[in-house]
C-alpha angles and dihedrals in degrees: 000000000000127000091246093056092048090050092047092052091046093050091046091052093047093048093045091048091048093050092048090050092049092049091051090047091050091054090049089051091050091050092048091049091050091051091048091053092051092048092047092049092049091050091049091051090049091053090047092050091049092049091049092050091051091048092050090049091048094049091046090052092049091047093050090046093050090046092052093047092050093057 
């Protein structure tokens, strides 16, 4: 075996291992981004539901107050 063939095999192994590692990391990044979108969407819906509940309570209070004043 010549030195060139040993170096070629070593470089090939390193490059192949690096590419496999980057592919795995990319899939982990995709998975993490998908989870982040779901968590962000869930948080946004919680805030929207809270705002809607407060608005319903506010309008109900205003309606009851207006009804009591009109008597």
